[in-house]
mmCIF file of the C-alpha atoms, coordinates in Angstrom:
data_MODEL
# 
_entry.id   MODEL 
# 
loop_
_atom_site.group_PDB 
_atom_site.id 
_atom_site.type_symbol 
_atom_site.label_atom_id 
_atom_site.label_alt_id 
_atom_site.label_comp_id 
_atom_site.label_asym_id 
_atom_site.label_entity_id 
_atom_site.label_seq_id 
_atom_site.pdbx_PDB_ins_code 
_atom_site.Cartn_x 
_atom_site.Cartn_y 
_atom_site.Cartn_z 
_atom_site.occupancy 
_atom_site.B_iso_or_equiv 
_atom_site.pdbx_formal_charge 
_atom_site.auth_seq_id 
_atom_site.auth_comp_id 
_atom_site.auth_asym_id 
_atom_site.auth_atom_id 
_atom_site.pdbx_PDB_model_num 
ATOM 1   C CA . MET A 1 1   ? -11.612 -33.103 32.555  1.00 0.00 ? 1   MET A CA 1 
ATOM 2   C CA . LYS A 1 2   ? -8.868  -31.367 34.537  1.00 0.00 ? 2   LYS A CA 1 
ATOM 3   C CA . ARG A 1 3   ? -6.197  -33.059 32.442  1.00 0.00 ? 3   ARG A CA 1 
ATOM 4   C CA . LEU A 1 4   ? -7.812  -31.763 29.258  1.00 0.00 ? 4   LEU A CA 1 
ATOM 5   C CA . THR A 1 5   ? -7.917  -28.225 30.633  1.00 0.00 ? 5   THR A CA 1 
ATOM 6   C CA . TYR A 1 6   ? -4.277  -28.377 31.778  1.00 0.00 ? 6   TYR A CA 1 
ATOM 7   C CA . MET A 1 7   ? -3.183  -29.784 28.417  1.00 0.00 ? 7   MET A CA 1 
ATOM 8   C CA . ALA A 1 8   ? -5.025  -27.025 26.555  1.00 0.00 ? 8   ALA A CA 1 
ATOM 9   C CA . ILE A 1 9   ? -3.454  -24.307 28.704  1.00 0.00 ? 9   ILE A CA 1 
ATOM 10  C CA . LEU A 1 10  ? -0.023  -25.887 28.358  1.00 0.00 ? 10  LEU A CA 1 
ATOM 11  C CA . SER A 1 11  ? -0.290  -26.219 24.560  1.00 0.00 ? 11  SER A CA 1 
ATOM 12  C CA . LEU A 1 12  ? -1.493  -22.620 24.187  1.00 0.00 ? 12  LEU A CA 1 
ATOM 13  C CA . SER A 1 13  ? 1.327   -21.265 26.318  1.00 0.00 ? 13  SER A CA 1 
ATOM 14  C CA . VAL A 1 14  ? 3.928   -23.291 24.380  1.00 0.00 ? 14  VAL A CA 1 
ATOM 15  C CA . SER A 1 15  ? 2.476   -22.119 21.059  1.00 0.00 ? 15  SER A CA 1 
ATOM 16  C CA . PHE A 1 16  ? 2.675   -18.485 22.214  1.00 0.00 ? 16  PHE A CA 1 
ATOM 17  C CA . LEU A 1 17  ? 6.296   -18.971 23.226  1.00 0.00 ? 17  LEU A CA 1 
ATOM 18  C CA . PHE A 1 18  ? 7.276   -20.337 19.825  1.00 0.00 ? 18  PHE A CA 1 
ATOM 19  C CA . SER A 1 19  ? 5.131   -18.015 17.740  1.00 0.00 ? 19  SER A CA 1 
ATOM 20  C CA . ASP A 1 20  ? 6.841   -15.535 15.435  1.00 0.00 ? 20  ASP A CA 1 
ATOM 21  C CA . TYR A 1 21  ? 5.094   -12.322 16.409  1.00 0.00 ? 21  TYR A CA 1 
ATOM 22  C CA . THR A 1 22  ? 7.845   -10.201 14.837  1.00 0.00 ? 22  THR A CA 1 
ATOM 23  C CA . GLY A 1 23  ? 7.445   -11.810 11.409  1.00 0.00 ? 23  GLY A CA 1 
ATOM 24  C CA . VAL A 1 24  ? 4.921   -9.240  10.186  1.00 0.00 ? 24  VAL A CA 1 
ATOM 25  C CA . LYS A 1 25  ? 6.542   -6.809  7.766   1.00 0.00 ? 25  LYS A CA 1 
ATOM 26  C CA . GLU A 1 26  ? 5.501   -3.195  7.525   1.00 0.00 ? 26  GLU A CA 1 
ATOM 27  C CA . LYS A 1 27  ? 4.469   -1.819  4.192   1.00 0.00 ? 27  LYS A CA 1 
ATOM 28  C CA . GLY A 1 28  ? 7.139   0.627   3.160   1.00 0.00 ? 28  GLY A CA 1 
ATOM 29  C CA . ASP A 1 29  ? 9.072   1.170   -0.019  1.00 0.00 ? 29  ASP A CA 1 
ATOM 30  C CA . ALA A 1 30  ? 7.808   -0.190  -3.294  1.00 0.00 ? 30  ALA A CA 1 
ATOM 31  C CA . PHE A 1 31  ? 10.987  -2.167  -3.890  1.00 0.00 ? 31  PHE A CA 1 
ATOM 32  C CA . SER A 1 32  ? 13.173  -3.992  -1.426  1.00 0.00 ? 32  SER A CA 1 
ATOM 33  C CA . PHE A 1 33  ? 16.410  -2.813  -3.023  1.00 0.00 ? 33  PHE A CA 1 
ATOM 34  C CA . GLN A 1 34  ? 15.443  0.826   -2.456  1.00 0.00 ? 34  GLN A CA 1 
ATOM 35  C CA . LYS A 1 35  ? 15.558  0.541   1.303   1.00 0.00 ? 35  LYS A CA 1 
ATOM 36  C CA . LYS A 1 36  ? 18.150  2.726   2.933   1.00 0.00 ? 36  LYS A CA 1 
ATOM 37  C CA . ARG A 1 37  ? 20.745  0.558   4.607   1.00 0.00 ? 37  ARG A CA 1 
ATOM 38  C CA . LYS A 1 38  ? 23.082  2.117   7.088   1.00 0.00 ? 38  LYS A CA 1 
ATOM 39  C CA . GLY A 1 39  ? 26.713  1.209   6.837   1.00 0.00 ? 39  GLY A CA 1 
ATOM 40  C CA . VAL A 1 40  ? 26.658  -0.136  3.287   1.00 0.00 ? 40  VAL A CA 1 
ATOM 41  C CA . ILE A 1 41  ? 28.555  2.752   1.713   1.00 0.00 ? 41  ILE A CA 1 
ATOM 42  C CA . LYS A 1 42  ? 30.011  5.343   4.005   1.00 0.00 ? 42  LYS A CA 1 
ATOM 43  C CA . SER A 1 43  ? 30.287  8.880   2.703   1.00 0.00 ? 43  SER A CA 1 
ATOM 44  C CA . THR A 1 44  ? 34.007  8.918   3.439   1.00 0.00 ? 44  THR A CA 1 
ATOM 45  C CA . GLN A 1 45  ? 34.812  5.635   1.668   1.00 0.00 ? 45  GLN A CA 1 
ATOM 46  C CA . ASN A 1 46  ? 33.941  6.071   -2.007  1.00 0.00 ? 46  ASN A CA 1 
ATOM 47  C CA . LYS A 1 47  ? 32.177  9.267   -3.012  1.00 0.00 ? 47  LYS A CA 1 
ATOM 48  C CA . ASP A 1 48  ? 32.193  8.472   -6.731  1.00 0.00 ? 48  ASP A CA 1 
ATOM 49  C CA . LEU A 1 49  ? 30.472  5.131   -6.183  1.00 0.00 ? 49  LEU A CA 1 
ATOM 50  C CA . LYS A 1 50  ? 27.867  6.675   -3.937  1.00 0.00 ? 50  LYS A CA 1 
ATOM 51  C CA . ALA A 1 51  ? 27.169  9.512   -6.385  1.00 0.00 ? 51  ALA A CA 1 
ATOM 52  C CA . GLU A 1 52  ? 26.798  7.099   -9.312  1.00 0.00 ? 52  GLU A CA 1 
ATOM 53  C CA . LEU A 1 53  ? 24.479  4.822   -7.354  1.00 0.00 ? 53  LEU A CA 1 
ATOM 54  C CA . MET A 1 54  ? 22.305  7.772   -6.329  1.00 0.00 ? 54  MET A CA 1 
ATOM 55  C CA . GLU A 1 55  ? 22.169  8.914   -9.963  1.00 0.00 ? 55  GLU A CA 1 
ATOM 56  C CA . LEU A 1 56  ? 21.150  5.401   -11.030 1.00 0.00 ? 56  LEU A CA 1 
ATOM 57  C CA . GLU A 1 57  ? 18.416  5.325   -8.392  1.00 0.00 ? 57  GLU A CA 1 
ATOM 58  C CA . GLN A 1 58  ? 17.052  8.699   -9.534  1.00 0.00 ? 58  GLN A CA 1 
ATOM 59  C CA . ALA A 1 59  ? 17.030  7.512   -13.161 1.00 0.00 ? 59  ALA A CA 1 
ATOM 60  C CA . PHE A 1 60  ? 15.196  4.368   -12.113 1.00 0.00 ? 60  PHE A CA 1 
ATOM 61  C CA . LYS A 1 61  ? 12.571  6.327   -10.184 1.00 0.00 ? 61  LYS A CA 1 
ATOM 62  C CA . SER A 1 62  ? 11.949  8.692   -13.105 1.00 0.00 ? 62  SER A CA 1 
ATOM 63  C CA . ASP A 1 63  ? 11.653  5.789   -15.587 1.00 0.00 ? 63  ASP A CA 1 
ATOM 64  C CA . TYR A 1 64  ? 9.327   3.962   -13.234 1.00 0.00 ? 64  TYR A CA 1 
ATOM 65  C CA . ASP A 1 65  ? 7.063   7.012   -12.840 1.00 0.00 ? 65  ASP A CA 1 
ATOM 66  C CA . GLU A 1 66  ? 7.037   7.518   -16.609 1.00 0.00 ? 66  GLU A CA 1 
ATOM 67  C CA . ILE A 1 67  ? 5.968   3.908   -17.195 1.00 0.00 ? 67  ILE A CA 1 
ATOM 68  C CA . LYS A 1 68  ? 3.173   4.276   -14.644 1.00 0.00 ? 68  LYS A CA 1 
ATOM 69  C CA . SER A 1 69  ? 1.879   7.478   -16.252 1.00 0.00 ? 69  SER A CA 1 
ATOM 70  C CA . HIS A 1 70  ? 1.930   5.946   -19.757 1.00 0.00 ? 70  HIS A CA 1 
ATOM 71  C CA . TYR A 1 71  ? 0.110   2.895   -18.429 1.00 0.00 ? 71  TYR A CA 1 
ATOM 72  C CA . LYS A 1 72  ? -2.613  5.075   -16.873 1.00 0.00 ? 72  LYS A CA 1 
ATOM 73  C CA . GLU A 1 73  ? -3.059  6.979   -20.156 1.00 0.00 ? 73  GLU A CA 1 
ATOM 74  C CA . LYS A 1 74  ? -3.354  3.765   -22.174 1.00 0.00 ? 74  LYS A CA 1 
ATOM 75  C CA . ILE A 1 75  ? -5.840  2.221   -19.730 1.00 0.00 ? 75  ILE A CA 1 
ATOM 76  C CA . PHE A 1 76  ? -7.941  5.396   -19.784 1.00 0.00 ? 76  PHE A CA 1 
ATOM 77  C CA . ALA A 1 77  ? -8.043  5.293   -23.592 1.00 0.00 ? 77  ALA A CA 1 
ATOM 78  C CA . LEU A 1 78  ? -8.959  1.592   -23.602 1.00 0.00 ? 78  LEU A CA 1 
ATOM 79  C CA . LYS A 1 79  ? -11.757 2.135   -21.080 1.00 0.00 ? 79  LYS A CA 1 
ATOM 80  C CA . LYS A 1 80  ? -13.135 4.992   -23.150 1.00 0.00 ? 80  LYS A CA 1 
ATOM 81  C CA . MET A 1 81  ? -13.029 2.855   -26.312 1.00 0.00 ? 81  MET A CA 1 
ATOM 82  C CA . GLN A 1 82  ? -14.732 -0.032  -24.512 1.00 0.00 ? 82  GLN A CA 1 
ATOM 83  C CA . LYS A 1 83  ? -17.481 2.263   -23.260 1.00 0.00 ? 83  LYS A CA 1 
ATOM 84  C CA . SER A 1 84  ? -18.161 3.601   -26.755 1.00 0.00 ? 84  SER A CA 1 
ATOM 85  C CA . GLU A 1 85  ? -18.234 0.068   -28.213 1.00 0.00 ? 85  GLU A CA 1 
ATOM 86  C CA . VAL A 1 86  ? -20.724 -1.070  -25.577 1.00 0.00 ? 86  VAL A CA 1 
ATOM 87  C CA . GLN A 1 87  ? -22.900 1.996   -26.258 1.00 0.00 ? 87  GLN A CA 1 
ATOM 88  C CA . SER A 1 88  ? -22.939 1.278   -30.001 1.00 0.00 ? 88  SER A CA 1 
ATOM 89  C CA . LEU A 1 89  ? -23.714 -2.389  -29.316 1.00 0.00 ? 89  LEU A CA 1 
ATOM 90  C CA . LYS A 1 90  ? -26.660 -1.388  -27.108 1.00 0.00 ? 90  LYS A CA 1 
ATOM 91  C CA . GLU A 1 91  ? -27.982 1.012   -29.733 1.00 0.00 ? 91  GLU A CA 1 
ATOM 92  C CA . ASN A 1 92  ? -27.677 -1.658  -32.425 1.00 0.00 ? 92  ASN A CA 1 
ATOM 93  C CA . TYR A 1 93  ? -29.495 -4.170  -30.207 1.00 0.00 ? 93  TYR A CA 1 
ATOM 94  C CA . ASN A 1 94  ? -32.332 -1.728  -29.457 1.00 0.00 ? 94  ASN A CA 1 
ATOM 95  C CA . ASN A 1 95  ? -32.750 -0.849  -33.138 1.00 0.00 ? 95  ASN A CA 1 
ATOM 96  C CA . ARG A 1 96  ? -32.858 -4.505  -34.189 1.00 0.00 ? 96  ARG A CA 1 
ATOM 97  C CA . ARG A 1 97  ? -35.299 -5.287  -31.368 1.00 0.00 ? 97  ARG A CA 1 
ATOM 98  C CA . LYS A 1 98  ? -37.636 -2.499  -32.466 1.00 0.00 ? 98  LYS A CA 1 
ATOM 99  C CA . ALA A 1 99  ? -37.436 -3.705  -36.070 1.00 0.00 ? 99  ALA A CA 1 
ATOM 100 C CA . ILE A 1 100 ? -38.399 -7.254  -35.044 1.00 0.00 ? 100 ILE A CA 1 
ATOM 101 C CA . TYR A 1 101 ? -41.401 -5.989  -33.072 1.00 0.00 ? 101 TYR A CA 1 
ATOM 102 C CA . GLU A 1 102 ? -42.487 -3.823  -36.044 1.00 0.00 ? 102 GLU A CA 1 
ATOM 103 C CA . LYS A 1 103 ? -42.058 -6.777  -38.407 1.00 0.00 ? 103 LYS A CA 1 
ATOM 104 C CA . TYR A 1 104 ? -44.567 -8.847  -36.437 1.00 0.00 ? 104 TYR A CA 1 
ATOM 105 C CA . GLY A 1 105 ? -46.842 -5.895  -35.638 1.00 0.00 ? 105 GLY A CA 1 
ATOM 106 C CA . VAL A 1 106 ? -46.531 -6.229  -31.863 1.00 0.00 ? 106 VAL A CA 1 
ATOM 107 C CA . LYS A 1 107 ? -45.983 -3.418  -29.408 1.00 0.00 ? 107 LYS A CA 1 
ATOM 108 C CA . PRO A 1 108 ? -42.860 -3.893  -27.293 1.00 0.00 ? 108 PRO A CA 1 
ATOM 109 C CA . PRO A 1 109 ? -43.499 -4.484  -23.580 1.00 0.00 ? 109 PRO A CA 1 
ATOM 110 C CA . LYS A 1 110 ? -42.965 -1.533  -21.272 1.00 0.00 ? 110 LYS A CA 1 
ATOM 111 C CA . LYS A 1 111 ? -40.139 -1.622  -18.751 1.00 0.00 ? 111 LYS A CA 1 
ATOM 112 C CA . ASN A 1 112 ? -42.323 -1.078  -15.665 1.00 0.00 ? 112 ASN A CA 1 
ATOM 113 C CA . GLU A 1 113 ? -44.731 -3.895  -16.467 1.00 0.00 ? 113 GLU A CA 1 
ATOM 114 C CA . GLY A 1 114 ? -44.629 -6.700  -13.877 1.00 0.00 ? 114 GLY A CA 1 
ATOM 115 C CA . ASN A 1 115 ? -40.946 -6.558  -13.018 1.00 0.00 ? 115 ASN A CA 1 
ATOM 116 C CA . THR A 1 116 ? -40.744 -3.566  -10.704 1.00 0.00 ? 116 THR A CA 1 
ATOM 117 C CA . MET A 1 117 ? -39.380 -3.635  -7.207  1.00 0.00 ? 117 MET A CA 1 
ATOM 118 C CA . GLU A 1 118 ? -41.440 -0.716  -5.912  1.00 0.00 ? 118 GLU A CA 1 
ATOM 119 C CA . ASN A 1 119 ? -43.287 -2.688  -3.245  1.00 0.00 ? 119 ASN A CA 1 
ATOM 120 C CA . THR A 1 120 ? -40.337 -4.720  -1.995  1.00 0.00 ? 120 THR A CA 1 
ATOM 121 C CA . GLU A 1 121 ? -37.994 -3.782  0.802   1.00 0.00 ? 121 GLU A CA 1 
ATOM 122 C CA . VAL A 1 122 ? -34.370 -4.041  -0.208  1.00 0.00 ? 122 VAL A CA 1 
ATOM 123 C CA . PHE A 1 123 ? -31.507 -3.818  2.258   1.00 0.00 ? 123 PHE A CA 1 
ATOM 124 C CA . LYS A 1 124 ? -29.597 -0.580  1.722   1.00 0.00 ? 124 LYS A CA 1 
ATOM 125 C CA . PRO A 1 125 ? -26.623 -0.231  4.060   1.00 0.00 ? 125 PRO A CA 1 
ATOM 126 C CA . THR A 1 126 ? -26.167 3.276   5.368   1.00 0.00 ? 126 THR A CA 1 
ATOM 127 C CA . LYS A 1 127 ? -22.829 3.190   7.165   1.00 0.00 ? 127 LYS A CA 1 
ATOM 128 C CA . LYS A 1 128 ? -20.041 0.741   7.749   1.00 0.00 ? 128 LYS A CA 1 
ATOM 129 C CA . GLY A 1 129 ? -20.392 -0.966  11.058  1.00 0.00 ? 129 GLY A CA 1 
ATOM 130 C CA . SER A 1 130 ? -24.143 -0.614  11.327  1.00 0.00 ? 130 SER A CA 1 
ATOM 131 C CA . ASN A 1 131 ? -25.733 -3.621  12.927  1.00 0.00 ? 131 ASN A CA 1 
ATOM 132 C CA . GLN A 1 132 ? -28.630 -3.949  10.508  1.00 0.00 ? 132 GLN A CA 1 
ATOM 133 C CA . SER A 1 133 ? -29.523 -7.287  9.040   1.00 0.00 ? 133 SER A CA 1 
ATOM 134 C CA . PRO A 1 134 ? -29.591 -7.813  5.261   1.00 0.00 ? 134 PRO A CA 1 
ATOM 135 C CA . ILE A 1 135 ? -32.637 -10.091 5.647   1.00 0.00 ? 135 ILE A CA 1 
ATOM 136 C CA . LYS A 1 136 ? -35.887 -8.635  4.335   1.00 0.00 ? 136 LYS A CA 1 
ATOM 137 C CA . LYS A 1 137 ? -38.326 -7.674  7.041   1.00 0.00 ? 137 LYS A CA 1 
ATOM 138 C CA . SER A 1 138 ? -41.922 -8.734  6.652   1.00 0.00 ? 138 SER A CA 1 
ATOM 139 C CA . VAL A 1 139 ? -44.407 -5.915  6.227   1.00 0.00 ? 139 VAL A CA 1 
ATOM 140 C CA . LYS A 1 140 ? -47.379 -6.131  8.612   1.00 0.00 ? 140 LYS A CA 1 
# 
């Protein structure tokens, strides 16, 4: 038993020694090539090169932002179109359903008939981190 304990402690300590705890990268710039590197181009070496590279970076950033804004506009329009199509589909379904019930002379069932959840307790979380259980509690 002692050998097992010593082996476990030894293996844990060796694994901690060889672990790469510095391997976690911080979330920073959106692109790796946009990171500011010191010493790559000194201001005294080649001012024309530095100015042209900065101009290129600014052009890239503006194009990137423009693409993102156009994408958001297109997605918004598509979502709106999808919502209207679903609404028209629902209306069409309801109209056809009513017509079928009228065809056979039957009244459609009401929504609250037999499938309500008024008397059941449903778990409703109030805050993150609350220690409540999602299991239904029996009513006494």
